[in-house]
N, C-alpha and C positions, 0 to 999 in steps of 0.2 A: 387358509386358501391355498390354492397351486399357485398364483402368479405373485405371491409377496416374493419369492427368491427373484423373479425377474425384475420386479420394479428395485428392488434393492441395488442390484447389479446395474440396472440402469442408470439410478440415481450416483452412485457410486463413479459410475464412468463420465456422467457429466459433471460431476463435479472434478475431478481430475483432470478432466478434459480441460474445461473452464481455468481451472490452475495455470494448467499450462500454457494455456492462449496469452493468460495476463502476464506471465513470466516473459514469455515471447515479445509481447507488444512491448512491456517496459524494456528489453534488451534492446529493439529498434527504436524506441523513443529516447533511450541515452542513447544511441549512436549517433541519430540525428541532432540532438541537442548539443554533442561535441564537437561535430562537423560545423554547425551554424554557428555557434559561439566562439571556438577555439580554446586554447589550453586558459589562457588568463581568464578569459568573460567566464568560461564553465566554473573556475575554482571560486568565482565569485558569486556565481551561481549557487553552489553547492554550501558555500558560507551562508548565504541567505538562508537556504533551506533549513540548515542547520539551528541557526538562531530563530526561525519561526518555531521549528519545533521544539526547541528548550524552552521556548515562552510559551506554547501551548502546555507542556506538561506542568509548568509552574502554576498557568493559571486554572490549569484542571486541579492540582494540589489545593490551592486556597479556595477554589469553589466548592470541592467537598467537604474540605474543614468547615466551613460556613455553614453548608446546607447540613451538615452532622450537628451542629449545633442548634439549627433552627427546629 
C-alpha cells in the first residue's frame, strides 16, 4: 500500500515527540521541586524515592519467584 511509509513516519515522529515532551516535563518538574523544597528537603525526597524503588524491586522479585512456583 502506498500509505504505509507515511504511516510509519507519522508514528515514529509521534513517539519521538512524545518522548521529548516527557523529558522536558520531567526536567521542569525537577526544577520546580528543587525550588519548592530546598536542598535538604530535596535530598530527603530523593532518599524516599530511592527506598521506595528498592522495596518495589525486592517485592517484585519475591512475588515473581512465588508465582513461578505456583
